[in-house]
C-alpha positions in Angstrom: -4.7 31.8 14.6 -5.1 34.2 11.7 -1.8 35.9 12.5 0.0 32.5 12.5 -1.5 31.8 9.1 -0.4 35.1 7.7 3.1 34.5 9.1 3.3 31.1 7.3 2.0 32.7 4.1 4.7 35.3 4.4 7.3 32.7 4.9 6.2 30.9 1.7 6.3 34.2 -0.2 9.8 35.1 1.1 11.0 31.6 0.3 9.8 31.7 -3.3 11.2 35.2 -3.6 14.6 33.8 -2.6 14.3 31.0 -5.1 13.4 33.2 -8.0 16.0 35.8 -7.0 18.8 33.2 -6.9 17.9 31.9 -10.3 17.9 35.4 -11.8 21.3 36.2 -10.2 22.7 32.9 -11.4 21.9 33.6 -15.0 23.1 37.2 -14.6 26.4 36.3 -13.1 26.8 32.5 -13.5 28.0 32.5 -10.0 27.1 29.0 -8.5 27.3 30.3 -5.0 24.1 32.4 -5.4 22.2 29.1 -5.8 22.7 28.7 -2.0 20.1 31.5 -1.6 17.7 29.4 -3.6 18.4 26.4 -1.5 17.7 28.4 1.7 14.6 29.7 0.1 13.4 26.2 -0.7 13.9 25.1 2.9 11.9 28.2 4.0 9.0 27.3 1.6 8.9 23.7 2.8 9.0 24.6 6.5 6.3 27.4 6.1 4.1 24.9 4.1 4.4 22.3 6.9 3.7 24.9 9.6 0.7 26.2 7.6 -0.7 22.7 7.2 -0.3 22.0 10.9 -2.0 25.3 11.7 -5.0 24.5 9.5 -5.3 21.0 11.0 -5.3 22.5 14.5 -7.9 25.1 13.6 -10.1 22.4 12.0 -9.8 20.3 15.1 -10.7 23.3 17.4 -13.9 23.9 15.4 -15.2 20.3 15.6 -16.7 18.2 18.4 -17.8 14.6 18.7 -21.2 15.3 17.2 -19.6 16.5 14.0 -17.4 13.4 13.6 -19.7 10.6 15.0 -21.3 8.1 12.7 -24.2 5.6 13.1 -21.9 2.6 12.5 -23.4 0.6 15.3 -26.4 -1.7 15.9 -28.8 -2.0 18.8 -29.9 -5.5 19.6 -32.4 -7.0 22.0 -30.6 -7.8 25.3 -33.0 -10.8 25.8 -31.8 -12.6 22.6 -30.0 -15.8 23.3 -26.3 -15.9 22.3 -27.2 -18.3 19.6 -29.8 -16.0 18.2 -27.5 -13.1 18.3 -24.8 -15.0 16.5 -27.1 -16.3 13.8 -28.9 -13.0 13.2 -26.1 -10.5 13.3 -22.6 -12.0 13.2 -22.9 -14.9 10.7 -24.6 -12.7 8.1 -22.4 -9.7 8.6 -20.7 -8.9 5.3 -18.9 -5.7 6.3 -16.6 -4.9 9.2 -18.4 -5.8 12.4 -19.8 -2.6 13.9 -20.3 -2.0 17.6 -23.3 -3.7 19.1 -25.3 -2.2 22.0 -27.9 -4.1 23.9 -31.2 -2.6 25.0 -34.4 -3.8 26.7 -37.5 -2.1 28.1 -36.5 1.0 26.2 -33.1 1.4 27.9 -29.6 0.9 26.7 -28.0 -1.9 28.8 -24.4 -1.5 27.5 -21.9 -2.6 24.9 -22.0 -6.2 23.7 -18.6 -7.8 24.3 -17.7 -10.0 21.3 -14.6 -11.1 23.1 -16.8 -12.4 26.0 -19.0 -14.2 23.5 -15.9 -16.0 22.1 -15.0 -17.2 25.6 -18.4 -18.6 26.4 -18.9 -22.3 25.9 -20.8 -23.0 22.7 -23.1 -25.4 24.6 -24.3 -22.5 26.6 -25.3 -20.2 23.7 -28.9 -21.4 23.7 -29.4 -20.8 27.4 -27.5 -17.6 28.0 -28.6 -14.2 26.8 -26.9 -11.1 25.3 -27.4 -9.4 28.6 -24.9 -11.7 30.1 -22.1 -10.5 27.9 -22.8 -6.8 28.1 -20.5 -4.2 29.6 -22.5 -1.3 31.1 -22.1 2.1 29.4 -20.8 3.5 32.7 -17.8 1.1 32.5 -16.8 1.8 28.9 -15.0 4.8 27.3 -17.5 7.4 26.3 -17.6 11.1 25.3 -20.5 13.5 25.0 -21.7 15.0 21.8 -20.2 18.4 22.7 -16.8 16.9 23.6 -14.0 18.7 21.6 -12.6 16.5 18.8 -9.1 17.0 20.3 -10.3 15.2 23.5 -11.8 12.4 21.4 -8.5 11.9 19.6 -6.6 11.9 22.9 -8.9 9.3 24.4 -8.6 7.0 21.3 -4.8 7.1 21.6 -4.1 7.1 25.3 -6.6 4.3 26.0 -5.7 2.5 22.7 -9.3 2.2 21.7 -10.6 1.0 18.3 -13.6 3.3 18.6 -15.3 5.4 21.2 -19.0 5.7 22.1 -20.7 9.0 22.0 -23.6 9.6 24.4 -26.5 12.0 24.1 -27.6 14.3 26.9 -30.1 11.6 27.8 -27.3 9.0 28.3 -28.3 7.1 25.2 -26.0 6.1 22.4 -25.8 8.8 19.8 -23.0 7.5 17.6 -19.5 6.1 17.5 -16.2 7.5 16.4 -13.1 5.8 15.2 -9.9 7.2 13.5 -11.4 7.0 10.1 -14.3 9.2 11.3 -11.9 11.7 12.7 -10.0 12.0 9.4 -13.2 12.3 7.4 -14.6 15.1 9.6 -11.4 17.1 9.4 -11.1 16.6 5.7 -14.7 17.8 5.2 -14.0 20.9 7.3 -10.9 21.7 5.3 -12.7 20.8 2.0 -10.1 18.2 1.2 -11.3 15.3 -1.0 -10.8 12.1 0.9 -11.3 8.7 -1.0 -13.7 6.3 0.7 -11.1 3.6 0.2 -8.6 5.5 2.3 -11.2 6.0 5.1 -12.0 2.3 5.0 -8.3 1.4 5.3 -7.9 3.7 8.3 -10.9 2.1 10.0 -9.6 -1.4 9.4 -6.0 -0.7 10.4 -6.8 1.6 13.3 -4.0 4.0 12.5 -3.7 7.5 11.0 -1.9 8.0 7.6 1.8 8.8 7.8 2.3 12.6 7.8 -0.9 13.3 9.6 0.1 14.1 13.2 -3.4 14.3 14.7 -2.4 12.9 18.0 0.4 15.5 18.4 -1.9 18.3 17.4 -4.6 17.1 19.8 -2.1 17.0 22.7 -1.0 20.5 21.9 -4.6 21.8 21.9 -5.4 20.1 25.2 -2.2 21.5 26.8 -3.3 25.1 26.0 -5.3 27.1 28.6 -9.0 27.0 27.7 -9.3 30.8 27.4 -6.4 31.0 24.9 -7.9 28.0 23.0 -11.2 29.7 22.4 -9.6 33.1 21.7 -7.7 31.6 18.8 -10.9 30.3 17.3 
């Protein structure tokens, strides 16, 4: 990986050298054809810069796992609450984007609360039915472990078209959740790139990565590499 970075840097240096050289030759000879050298140099600088950025994104993704990107943007609710109580206590008063809800009882996680299932239930039954009845067990939802590579998290989010993914601890309890905004934030922090909270919020709401940030393509390339080579590059 270090060799690739140096190659990209060298490409940038050669490109700028060609640009400066063409400008010097132009003023020395006033031959417009030498400006083609500068144009070629500009393309070289641009391509080397893009390649360097992709390489840095790849290295950042290689160095991160699910634990580094997950956030506590979820709530744990009592599985024995009635649907009416759950609605009144959590959904009607929710002022921000609705987080993931997980139901628990007797000290154990029962699963992910399905808000879609809640909407399908007849309102007349909300007082008699409990949250437990609209729960999807953790074994039946998409999950990753804390030590799962971030590239695998990105691949699951995209291939399964998920809004967010659940992160499990070694004890099979919920440790956190990850969405696309969390992925971008973790990578930006690793690369020490300032990332406005407003942009992260928009990514979370829209569920898409910003244009020019090919994280899915990079994740696929990482997962396609042999594990030995992948770790050697780190």
